[in-house]
Structure formats: C-alpha cells, structure tokens
KEZALO-366063 format. One record per residue (C-alpha): residue number from 1; residue in three letters; x, y, z. Coordinates in steps of 0.02 Angstrom, whole numbers. Layout:
LOKE	num	residuo	xx	yy	zz
LOKE	NUM	ALA	X	Y	Z .
...
! end
This chain:
LOKE	num	residuo	xx	yy	zz
LOKE	1	MET	9808	5370	-2459 .
LOKE	2	GLY	9987	5413	-2511 .
LOKE	3	ALA	10039	5457	-2340 .
LOKE	4	LEU	9968	5298	-2264 .
LOKE	5	ILE	10083	5180	-2359 .
LOKE	6	PRO	10251	5244	-2290 .
LOKE	7	LEU	10171	5252	-2111 .
LOKE	8	VAL	10112	5077	-2124 .
LOKE	9	ALA	10288	5021	-2190 .
LOKE	10	ARG	10368	5106	-2047 .
LOKE	11	LEU	10254	5011	-1918 .
LOKE	12	LEU	10305	4849	-2005 .
LOKE	13	GLY	10487	4896	-1986 .
LOKE	14	ILE	10513	4919	-2169 .
LOKE	15	GLU	10627	5062	-2210 .
LOKE	16	THR	10562	5125	-2371 .
LOKE	17	ASP	10690	5266	-2403 .
LOKE	18	VAL	10839	5141	-2375 .
LOKE	19	LEU	10753	5017	-2484 .
LOKE	20	LEU	10723	5147	-2617 .
LOKE	21	ARG	10901	5218	-2608 .
LOKE	22	ARG	10969	5041	-2624 .
LOKE	23	LEU	10860	5016	-2776 .
LOKE	24	LYS	10916	5176	-2854 .
LOKE	25	GLU	11105	5134	-2824 .
LOKE	26	ASN	11090	4961	-2891 .
LOKE	27	ALA	10978	5017	-3047 .
LOKE	28	VAL	11121	5012	-3165 .
LOKE	29	ALA	11172	4842	-3105 .
LOKE	30	PHE	10992	4774	-3116 .
LOKE	31	THR	10980	4841	-3290 .
LOKE	32	ALA	11139	4756	-3353 .
LOKE	33	ILE	11089	4593	-3276 .
LOKE	34	ALA	10919	4610	-3366 .
LOKE	35	LEU	11001	4654	-3531 .
LOKE	36	PHE	11133	4510	-3525 .
LOKE	37	ALA	10992	4388	-3482 .
LOKE	38	LEU	10891	4446	-3624 .
LOKE	39	ILE	11043	4436	-3742 .
LOKE	40	GLY	11067	4254	-3674 .
LOKE	41	LEU	10882	4205	-3699 .
LOKE	42	VAL	10884	4272	-3885 .
LOKE	43	PHE	11044	4179	-3920 .
LOKE	44	LEU	10963	4016	-3842 .
LOKE	45	LEU	10817	4039	-3958 .
LOKE	46	VAL	10938	4065	-4112 .
LOKE	47	ALA	11029	3909	-4061 .
LOKE	48	ALA	10864	3817	-4038 .
LOKE	49	TYR	10805	3882	-4214 .
LOKE	50	THR	10973	3826	-4299 .
LOKE	51	ALA	10952	3649	-4217 .
LOKE	52	LEU	10780	3633	-4266 .
LOKE	53	THR	10814	3698	-4439 .
LOKE	54	TRP	10939	3555	-4462 .
LOKE	55	TRP	10822	3431	-4386 .
LOKE	56	VAL	10645	3468	-4461 .
LOKE	57	GLY	10680	3598	-4584 .
LOKE	58	PRO	10659	3786	-4606 .
LOKE	59	LEU	10469	3790	-4609 .
LOKE	60	TRP	10434	3691	-4466 .
LOKE	61	SER	10571	3764	-4340 .
LOKE	62	PRO	10496	3932	-4307 .
LOKE	63	LEU	10320	3851	-4294 .
LOKE	64	ILE	10381	3731	-4152 .
LOKE	65	ILE	10469	3880	-4060 .
LOKE	66	ALA	10316	3978	-4070 .
LOKE	67	ALA	10204	3837	-4011 .
LOKE	68	ALA	10320	3803	-3864 .
LOKE	69	ALA	10308	3986	-3817 .
LOKE	70	PHE	10123	3980	-3827 .
LOKE	71	VAL	10106	3832	-3724 .
LOKE	72	ILE	10220	3907	-3590 .
LOKE	73	ALA	10111	4067	-3594 .
LOKE	74	ILE	9952	3959	-3572 .
LOKE	75	ILE	10020	3863	-3431 .
LOKE	76	LEU	10073	4017	-3339 .
LOKE	77	TYR	9902	4101	-3379 .
LOKE	78	ILE	9819	3940	-3300 .
LOKE	79	ALA	9929	3941	-3147 .
LOKE	80	LEU	9896	4123	-3118 .
LOKE	81	GLN	9714	4088	-3134 .
LOKE	82	ILE	9720	3956	-3005 .
LOKE	83	GLN	9813	4067	-2888 .
LOKE	84	GLN	9691	4214	-2903 .
LOKE	85	ALA	9549	4089	-2875 .
LOKE	86	ALA	9630	4022	-2717 .
LOKE	87	LEU	9659	4203	-2658 .
LOKE	88	ARG	9469	4241	-2686 .
LOKE	89	ARG	9418	4086	-2597 .
LOKE	90	ARG	9524	4132	-2450 .
LOKE	91	GLU	9461	4311	-2451 .
LOKE	92	GLU	9280	4248	-2459 .
LOKE	93	GLU	9313	4123	-2312 .
LOKE	94	ARG	9379	4277	-2214 .
LOKE	95	LYS	9237	4378	-2249 .
LOKE	96	ARG	9117	4231	-2202 .
LOKE	97	GLU	9208	4205	-2042 .
LOKE	98	ALA	9199	4399	-2004 .
LOKE	99	GLU	9017	4403	-2038 .
LOKE	100	THR	8992	4246	-1927 .
LOKE	101	THR	9073	4326	-1786 .
LOKE	102	ALA	8978	4486	-1803 .
LOKE	103	VAL	8814	4390	-1807 .
LOKE	104	MET	8868	4289	-1652 .
LOKE	105	ALA	8928	4452	-1565 .
LOKE	106	GLY	8756	4538	-1612 .
LOKE	107	ALA	8668	4391	-1542 .
LOKE	108	ALA	8763	4393	-1385 .
LOKE	109	LEU	8745	4581	-1358 .
LOKE	110	SER	8565	4567	-1387 .
LOKE	111	ALA	8541	4424	-1261 .
LOKE	112	LEU	8634	4523	-1125 .
LOKE	113	PRO	8481	4627	-1060 .
LOKE	114	GLU	8383	4465	-1039 .
LOKE	115	LEU	8524	4391	-945 .
LOKE	116	PHE	8550	4527	-828 .
LOKE	117	HIS	8380	4521	-765 .
LOKE	118	ASN	8429	4357	-673 .
LOKE	119	PRO	8513	4397	-519 .
LOKE	120	LEU	8635	4241	-519 .
LOKE	121	VAL	8697	4296	-691 .
LOKE	122	ARG	8718	4481	-634 .
LOKE	123	ASN	8796	4443	-464 .
LOKE	124	VAL	8907	4287	-502 .
LOKE	125	GLY	8919	4269	-688 .
LOKE	126	LEU	8971	4448	-734 .
LOKE	127	PRO	9123	4454	-610 .
LOKE	128	VAL	9177	4286	-671 .
LOKE	129	ALA	9167	4333	-850 .
LOKE	130	ILE	9261	4501	-817 .
LOKE	131	TYR	9393	4410	-723 .
LOKE	132	ALA	9413	4279	-868 .
LOKE	133	ALA	9420	4412	-995 .
LOKE	134	LEU	9559	4503	-890 .
LOKE	135	LEU	9661	4338	-880 .
LOKE	136	LEU	9631	4306	-1063 .
LOKE	137	PHE	9672	4484	-1127 .
LOKE	138	SER	9812	4530	-996 .
LOKE	139	SER	9972	4570	-1090 .
LOKE	140	SER	10097	4548	-955 .
LOKE	141	PRO	10154	4360	-950 .
LOKE	142	ARG	10161	4291	-766 .
LOKE	143	PRO	10332	4220	-720 .
LOKE	144	LYS	10334	4030	-699 .
LOKE	145	ARG	10382	3962	-532 .
LOKE	146	ALA	10545	3866	-513 .
LOKE	147	ALA	10505	3685	-474 .
LOKE	148	LYS	10575	3642	-300 .
LOKE	149	THR	10700	3496	-290 .
LOKE	150	ASP	10751	3385	-141 .
LOKE	151	SER	10907	3501	-117 .
LOKE	152	ASP	10798	3652	-96 .
LOKE	153	HIS	10717	3583	58 .
LOKE	154	SER	10880	3550	150 .
! end
C-alpha cells in the first residue's frame, strides 16, 4: 500500500518529492507564521478579557470567553457532522448506483442466450450493437467537415 500512493500521485501529475522538498524548505517559515498567529490570538484574548473585566467584572469575563469558545467548538462540531453525513450519503448513493448497474448488467448477460436463439437478433441486432459500441467507445475524434460557402463553389 505504501508504494501505491506515490504511483497514484505520479499518475495524477502530483510530484510528491517536489512537494515534500518545498514543505521542508518552508517548514521554518510555516512554523514562524503559526507561532506569530498564536501570539496574536493570545493577545486578542487578553484584550477581550481586559475589556470584559472593565465592562462586566472579573468573575464574568473569563466565563463569557469560555462560553464563546465552547459555542464556536460546538458549531464547528455540528458543521463537521453535517459534512460527514453528506459524504456518507453520497458514498451510499454511489454504492447503490454501482449495485443497480451490476444488477442490470447481470440481467442483460443472463438474457443474452435467450436473445441469440432468435435469428433476427443474431444476424442483425448483434452487428448493429457492435457497431454502436465501436462508435460510442472509439477514442479518436472524427474531424468536422468545413461548411461550404458560396465562394467555395466558384
């Protein structure tokens, strides 16, 4: 399984070694950015605590900040649950479609022997179906014909 991920990444055009090298080169910068963002967040909380202390008192200000943090955490948790439920629903729909396709293909394959007993289907229908499949699955696009104008006829 470990060798499969780089192979799939290469097939998708993702250069994992280039990506890893960039991450390693920028690791110090990303760490510094995260550190200063954390310092900024702490000072915002200190400022909010100070402002709330002047406004509602020293007992209520930390409770308000804690309640706000819990409300944000609960909102994020609910959003995550909704997202996971939507992903599960899409995955179940894909599975259902795959099962339906498999059942239809199985029914079609089981009906083939009965159809081939009919000479009309065997002699006319089969070549038409093969030709339609060939046209449907051919990978080379046919060039479009240029439209003739009146000047082309002169």
